[in-house]
Each structure stands twice: as structure tokens, then as C-alpha cells.
N, C-alpha and C positions, 0 to 999 in steps of 0.2 A: 351702675356706671360703665362706662365701657373702659378700654387699657388708657385710652389717651386721659379722659377725666381720671381716672386713678393717679395718673403719671401727675398729673396737676395737683389733684387735691395733695399728694405724700409732698411734692416740692413747697407747697403753699402752707403746709402744717409744718412741714421743717423749718420754711424758712421763719415764721414767726415765731416759734419756738426760740430760734437762734437771734431775733430781733429782742425779743424779752431778757432772755438769760445777757445778751453783750450787753442791753441796758442797765443791768444791776452790778457790773462787774466793779465798777466803782466802791460800791457799797461792801461791798464781799472782803472779808478779813484776808490782812497781806499772808498770813501762813498757808492759807487754802492750795494744794496742788491739785494733780490730776484726781485723785483717792476723790476729796470731797469736791473737785467742779465735774467729776460722772456724775457722782450720786446729786448733785444740784441739779445737772441737764437730765439725767433721766426722772426725777420728781417732777421736773417742769413737763417734759413729755406726759408721766401719769396725771398730772393735773388739767389736760387738756382731753381725756378721754372721757365718754360718757358713761362707763362700765363702774368706773371709778364712783359715781356720783349719784346714779341714778337706780333705783332698786327695781324697776320696772325693766330694765334693760338685763337682767339676770338671764333670762334665757338665751336672748344674743350673745352674752359673754361665755354661757358652756357652749351654744353650738360654734363658735367662734374659737373657743380652746381644742374644740375636739378638731375643727379643722385642720389646725397650725398643726396638732399632731399627728393626724393622717395623712396631708400633704407635706410633711416633714419641711415647713415652712421656719 
């Protein structure tokens, strides 16, 4: 992907997770505040990853973690 494609992908991913989370607000417990909401949003992003659901992606997950550490991302 080139830089504009990466930016578009990131915007679309965030927008889709945001749409999914906002659609569930009416079902959330009234007592949830920022603590639970952060956890829920993080969980929704985690659900959208291939690394979480595809064992065949382990090598890419390892390469990814190394790049994040090496490049201080």
C-alpha cells in the first residue's frame, strides 16, 4: 500500500469500528463509564485483527511486533 492507501484504510477501519460501537450504545449498561467503554472499544478493534483469529498469520504478527519495537511506533 502506498501512503494515501494506508491513510484511507486507517480512516475506513476506524469509521467501521466507530459505527459498530455506536450502534450498541443503547444495549450498554448505564453504569459503564470511561473504564468499561475504553475496554469495549479496544476489544472491538482487537476483534478486527487477522492476527487474533488466524494461526497462519503468526509469522506476520511476529514481524509486526518487531517493527513496532524497532521503529518506536
